N, C-alpha and C positions, 0 to 999 in steps of 0.2 A: 918257234920264233924265227922269222926270216929276216933278211937284211931290209925288208920293206916295212917292218914294224909287225905288230900283232896280226895274225891271219887265222881264219877259221878253216878247218879241214873236215872232209868227209872220208871215212874209212869204208872201202868196199873191197871184199874178199882180202882183207888184210893189207890193202894198198891204201895209203893216205894221199888224197888229192885236195888241193886248195879250193875253197868256195869263193867265187866272185861275188863280192857283196856291193860292187858299184862305188862310185866316188862319195866320200864323206866330207860334208861341210865342216870346216873348223869352227869353233865357238865364235871366234872373232868375226867371221863372215856372217854368221847368223845375227850377231849383235849389230853389225853395220846395216844389214837389211831392216831390222826392227827400227833402228834409229831413223833410217831413211823414210820409212813408212810413217813413223810418228811425226817426222817434220812435215810431210805433206798433209797429214790429218790435222795438225795444229795450224798450218797456213789456211787450209779450208775453213776450219772452225772460226778463226779470227775474221776471215773474209766474210763468213756468214753473219757473225756478230755485227761487223761494220755495215753490211748491207741492211740488216734488220733494223739497226739503230737510225739509218739514214732514210729508209723508205717505209717501214711499217708505221702505223699510227702510234703516237706516244700514249694513247688510251689503253693500249695493250700493256698491261702492267709489267711484264718482263722487260719489254723495251724501256719502260720508265726507270726501272732499277739499273739497267745498263747506263742510260743517259746520266743519271744522278749518283751512280754508284762509284766505288774505288777502281777505276779502270786499270790502274797500275798493276793490279793483281794478275791481269792477263799477260804481263811480261815475265812472270816467274817460269813458266814452262820454256819460254824463249831462252832465258839464261841457261837453264839446264841443258836444252838441246844444243846450243852453241857449244857449251863446254864438252859434252859428249862427242859431238861431231868433230871438234878440234882434237880431242884425245884419240879417237879412232882415225884421224885423218881422212875423213869422209868428204871428198871433194864434191860429190853429187849432191850433197846437202846444201850447197850454196844457193841453188835456185829456189827450193822451198822455204829456206830460212830467209832469203831475201824478200820473197813474197810475203812471208809472215811479218817481217819487219815493216813493210810498206803497209800491210793491212793494219798492224798495231798502231802505227803512227796515225793512220786515218781514224781508226777506232778511238784513239786517245785525243783526237781533235788537234793534232799538230797542224798548224796553219802554214801554207806556202802562199805568198801573195801573188797568185797567178795574174789576176786582172791588172795589177800594177806592173808586173814584169812584161806583160804582153801589150801594154799600152804605151805608145810613144809620143802622145800629144804633149806639147809643152805646157808649163804651167805659168799663168799670169793672173793678175788680179790680187786683191788683198787677201791676207790670211786671218782667219778667226780661230783662236785657240779656245777649246772647250775642256772644262774639267768636271767630271761627275763622280759622285761617290754616295753609297749608301752608309751613312756614318753610325747607324743603329743606335741613335739616342745617347745614352750615358756612356756607352763604350767608346765614344769619340775621345781622342787625345787632342785637345784643341790646339796645343802648341805645335804638335806634329802637323796638323792640317794647315796652320798658319805659316809654318816654315815651307810647306809644299807650295802654297799659293804665292808666297814671296818669291820662291825660286822659279816656278813654272810661268808665272805672270799671265794667267789666263784671261781671256776677254769675257767669258761666260762661265759661272760656276753654278752647278745645280746639285743639291743635296737632297737625299731622301732619308726618312727616318730621322729628321733633324729636329732637336729640341732647343736650339740656340735662341735665346731671347734677343741677343744682339749680334748679328752676323758680322758686324764690323770688327769684332774681336778676332775673327779668322781672317777677314779680308784685309784689314790693316789700311788706315788712311782713308781719304776721301775719294771721290770719283766713281762711287758705285751706286747703282740703282737696284734696290732690293725689294722683293715681294715675297710673301710667305702664305701658305694655306696648309692647314693640318701639319702633316709630316714634311711638306715640301718647303724648300727655301731656294729661291732663284735670285742670283745676283749677276748684274750685267754692267759693263762699262759703257753700253749703249742705252739710251733712254728706253724704258718699257712703255710701249704705247697702250697695251691693255693686257689683262691677266684673268684667266678664267680656269675653273675646275672642272674635271670630269669625275662624277660620282656614280656608284652603282645605283641603278633605279630602285632596286628592292632593299638596298642597304645604304641610306643616304649619308651615313657617317663614314663611309669608305670612299676615299678619294684615291683613284688609281693613276691620275696624271694631271698635270697643269699645263696650261697653254698660254704663251705670251707672244706678242709681236715686238721685235726689237728693231728700233730705228737705227740703221747702220748705212751711212753714205747715201742718204736719201731713199733707202729702200727699207721695206717692212719685212723682216725675217720671222717667219713662224718658228718658234722654239718650243718643244714639248719635253717636260721632264717626266719620267715614267717610273712607276713602281707597281708591277703586277703581282699577282697572287703567288705566294711561295709554295713549292711542291712538297715541302717538309712534312706538313700535316697529313698528307696522304701517304708519304713514304714510311714515316715511323711505325704506323700500325703494320705495314707490310713486313718491314725488317724485323720487328719484334714478334711476329706471328700472333698478334692479338686477334681476339674475335672480332669479326666485322671489318677486317683489314682490307679486303677487296672492296667493300662498300664505301669505305672511308676514301680509298684511293680514287674510285670512280667519281665521287662527289668532288674531290679537290680538282681532279683532271677536268671535270666539266666546268668548274669555276674558272680554271686557268683558260680553257677555250673560250668561255664567255667574255672574260675581261679582254683578252687579246683581240677578239673580234670587235668588242665595243670600242676599244681605242683605235683600231684600224678604220672603222667607219667615222669616228670623230675626226681623224686627220685626213680623210679622203677629200679630194678636191683642193688641198692646200697647194701653194705654189711650189715650183721645183726647188726653191731655196730652203725648204723645210729641213730642220734639224731635230732629231729625237735622241735623247740620252737618258740614261738611267739604269735601274735595275729591272730587267725584263724577266728575270728568273726562268729564262729559256736559253738553253744552249744553242749554238749556231746551227746545228744539224737537227734540232727538235722539229717535229712536223709542223707544229704551230708557228714556229719562227719562219720556217720556209714558206709556209702558207701565207702569212700576214706580213712579213717584213723583208723577204728576200728581194723585193723590188727596190730596196734602198741600199746605198753604199755603206757597208760596214767598215768603219775606219780601220779596226785592227785587221780584218780579213784583207783589206785592200793593201795595207802597207807593211805589215809586220810578219816575222817568222816566229814559230814556236807555239807554245800552248797558251800563253796569255791569260792564264787563270786569274780571275778577279775575286773569287770567294773561296775560302779555305775552311775546312773543319779538321778535326784530328786525323781523318783518314782520306779525305777527298780534296781535290781542287777542281773548279769549274770556272768557265768563262760564260757568265750570265749577265754581266754589265756590259752595255754597248753604247757606242756612239754611231748613229746612223745619219745619213743625209740624203737629200734629193739630188737629181742630176745637175743642178746648178753648182754643186760643190764637187770637188775632187780631193779625197783625203790624201794628205802629203806625208803625215807622220802620226804615229799612235803608240802609246807606251802605257804600261801599267805602273802605277806609282807605289810609293813606299807605304809601310804600315802606318795607319792613323788611329789605331785602336780597335776599329771595326773588323768583323770577319771578312768584310769586303775592302778590296784595294781600290784606290782612285784609278780613274782612266782618264788620260789626257790625250787630246788629238788636235792636229792642225788641219783645218779645212780651208781649201783655197777655192776661190771663184773660178769655175770652169770657163775657158775662153769662149 
């Protein structure tokens, strides 16, 4: 034993001489290198998931699972890596962990209203407040929705999966113009000039949207209430690993694509004052949403920060209910409302006529 710690010696002709073994890395240094590498791998993995979800077609079933799955699970390694990096005082981990955090926020659909922040044009003209909600039939708590309508004072209310026989129970008082078709209920403080349905050609009992023209200040505003195909029927067989899961998924994904395209063609050529609201069953980064609806202004994307989840189950939250408008409108405010009994939360937005 020397004063430098344990040493190895070679004995030659009865003479012991130390063996140079080279520098030894302490365990803490090895751990720091491993954690740093894991930070970069995690950041690259999250970025890959984010890019895949944003650019690969949703018909590719792993992307579909990412879009509609519990994305919060991806934060668990981040929590562990941040804790280890802080414990080891690993300053060089700041860069990969920062990149991982930004990738996770994008992957989790955290919204930053860049368009609103970068636009400096003033607001003029009248405001129209829109409220939309998929109330899911008997799940609706009528008093909760009535209280919301009373507090929010919307000009237009569109409900999907609505089974109300008397919408005035929710709307309260006079001054409303109401039209219903199938699961759709549309109520407006402006006169409804006409009202028509969009049905699936091969499935005539399936209404995917209704269209009305609202008479407002001498103008006819095209207003569309939407409820597109749910992806749930294609996801459940995949998650449960049932036989034929891939085939079921592909069938549902094909129907989603067909209905979104059918609706897009139905509203093509409408005036710039068009407004669409309802349950699209598509997240904002879904390839179908970007293909068919990115040309419209999304009220939440334009004005609000955060996740804005509008539909919840036990494990997931998604933003699949949207209020969209043409270039004649500028979204000024949008918020997700309180629980009204449905798994979907109401969405309320203020749209201002563009100058």
